[in-house]
C-alpha positions in Angstrom: -47.2 9.9 4.8 -48.1 9.6 0.9 -47.0 7.0 -1.3 -45.0 9.7 -3.3 -43.6 10.3 -0.3 -42.3 7.0 0.2 -40.6 6.4 -3.6 -38.9 9.9 -3.3 -37.2 8.7 0.0 -36.4 5.5 -1.4 -34.8 7.4 -4.7 -32.8 9.5 -2.4 -31.7 6.4 -0.5 -30.3 4.6 -3.7 -29.2 7.9 -5.3 -27.1 8.1 -2.1 -25.9 4.6 -1.8 -25.2 4.9 -5.2 -23.4 7.9 -4.9 -21.0 6.0 -2.2 -20.3 3.7 -4.6 -18.4 6.1 -6.7 -16.8 8.1 -4.7 -15.2 4.6 -3.4 -14.3 3.5 -6.6 -12.6 6.6 -7.6 -10.8 6.9 -4.4 -9.1 3.3 -5.4 -8.5 4.5 -9.2 -6.5 7.2 -8.0 -4.8 4.9 -5.1 -3.7 2.7 -8.0 -2.4 6.0 -10.0 -0.3 6.5 -7.1 0.7 2.7 -5.7 3.6 1.7 -4.9 5.7 -1.9 -5.0 8.0 -2.4 -2.4 10.8 -5.4 -2.2 14.0 -6.6 -1.5 16.4 -5.5 -4.4 19.3 -7.2 -5.8 22.9 -5.8 -5.3 25.9 -5.9 -7.5 26.7 -9.7 -7.1 24.6 -12.6 -7.8 23.1 -12.0 -3.8 20.5 -10.4 -2.6 20.6 -10.3 1.2 23.6 -10.6 3.6 24.0 -12.6 7.0 26.2 -11.1 9.1 27.6 -12.9 12.6 24.4 -10.5 14.1 22.5 -8.6 11.7 21.0 -8.7 8.1 21.9 -6.2 5.7 19.3 -5.5 2.5 18.4 -3.1 0.7 14.6 -2.0 -0.8 13.4 -1.1 -4.1 10.2 0.8 -5.3 9.6 0.4 -8.9 5.9 1.7 -8.2 4.5 4.7 -9.6 4.4 6.5 -6.2 6.1 7.0 -2.3 5.9 3.8 0.0 6.3 4.5 3.4 8.5 1.5 5.3 7.1 0.9 8.6 8.3 -2.6 9.3 10.3 -5.6 7.8 9.9 -9.5 9.1 12.0 -12.5 8.6 9.5 -15.3 8.4 10.3 -19.0 8.5 8.0 -21.4 6.9 6.6 -22.1 10.4 5.7 -18.3 10.4 8.3 -17.8 12.7 9.8 -13.7 13.0 13.6 -14.3 13.3 14.2 -10.2 13.5 14.7 -9.6 17.4 13.5 -5.9 16.9 10.7 -3.6 15.2 12.2 -1.5 11.9 14.1 2.0 14.3 13.1 4.5 11.8 10.3 4.6 9.4 11.7 5.1 5.9 10.3 6.6 2.6 11.7 5.5 -0.9 11.0 7.3 -3.8 8.7 5.8 -6.4 10.1 4.9 -10.5 13.3 4.2 -9.2 16.2 1.4 -8.6 16.7 4.1 -5.6 17.5 1.8 -3.1 17.7 2.0 1.1 19.8 -0.1 2.9 18.7 -1.7 5.9 20.8 -3.4 9.1 17.8 -5.7 11.1 19.0 -7.6 14.3 18.5 -10.8 14.2 17.4 -12.7 17.6 18.8 -15.8 18.6 17.6 -18.4 16.5 19.1 -18.1 12.6 18.1 -19.2 9.4 18.9 -22.2 8.0 21.2 -23.4 5.0 18.3 -23.9 1.9 15.5 -23.4 3.7 13.0 -20.8 2.0 12.3 -17.5 4.0 10.1 -14.5 3.9 11.3 -11.5 3.7 8.0 -9.3 4.5 7.8 -5.2 3.7 5.4 -3.5 5.3 4.8 0.0 3.9 1.8 2.3 3.2 1.2 5.2 -0.1 1.2 8.8 0.6 -2.7 8.4 1.1 -2.2 5.7 4.2 -3.1 2.6 2.3 -1.4 -0.4 3.8 0.9 -2.8 1.4 2.6 -6.0 2.5 4.9 -7.5 -0.1 6.5 -10.6 0.8 10.4 -11.3 -1.0 11.0 -15.5 -1.3 14.5 -15.9 -0.7 16.6 -19.0 0.3 20.0 -18.8 2.0 23.1 -20.2 0.8 25.7 -21.9 2.2 28.4 -18.4 2.6 25.5 -16.5 3.8 24.1 -15.2 0.8 20.7 -15.2 0.5 19.2 -15.7 -3.1 16.0 -14.0 -4.8 13.1 -16.5 -5.4 10.6 -14.8 -5.9 8.0 -11.4 -5.3 4.6 -11.1 -4.2 1.8 -8.1 -3.1 -0.4 -9.7 -0.9 -3.2 -7.4 0.3 -4.3 -5.7 -3.5 -7.7 -3.9 -2.5 -10.5 -5.7 -3.6 -13.6 -3.9 -4.7 -16.8 -3.4 -2.6 -18.9 -5.9 -4.9 -16.7 -8.5 -4.6 -16.1 -8.1 -0.8 -19.8 -8.4 -0.3 -19.7 -11.6 -2.5 -17.1 -12.7 -0.5 -18.9 -12.1 2.7 -22.3 -13.8 1.7 -20.5 -16.7 0.2 -19.4 -17.5 3.4 -22.2 -16.9 5.2 -24.3 -19.5 3.1 -21.1 -21.4 3.3 -21.4 -22.1 7.3 -25.1 -22.0 7.1 
């Protein structure tokens, strides 16, 4: 093997790595164009959800630009316990860019939310291109069984490849 062959080999590997990086960024850019944003939505009155004797009734809205496919919903206490006794029975698709609500009814377990305690209604969903997303809706239970809105937060924004590599390298350096 000559020095020229070595230079060509290294150049080919560098070009392959750069091509992979561009393809990865393009995929993320295309996904960002059709990203769903699903969260618990308000009903006609001030409350955002209602607690029944055995279930919680609420609606989900997708204000993103692409369809969202909801595959599970959790009601989490501050300690992280899920108050729903089961998972979502059917996968729900929610149309994009509309206040098109889907009404859901989830069965509660034996533990009930406490009045005045903040709970998180976690919505787990995917985009049409199968990227996973999670939105936490922060709710406060009122005295009459109504939940009131406290805010929403999408938890798992896709980070760039370089920031993930940098984070891993930094955490390895910090542990050593």
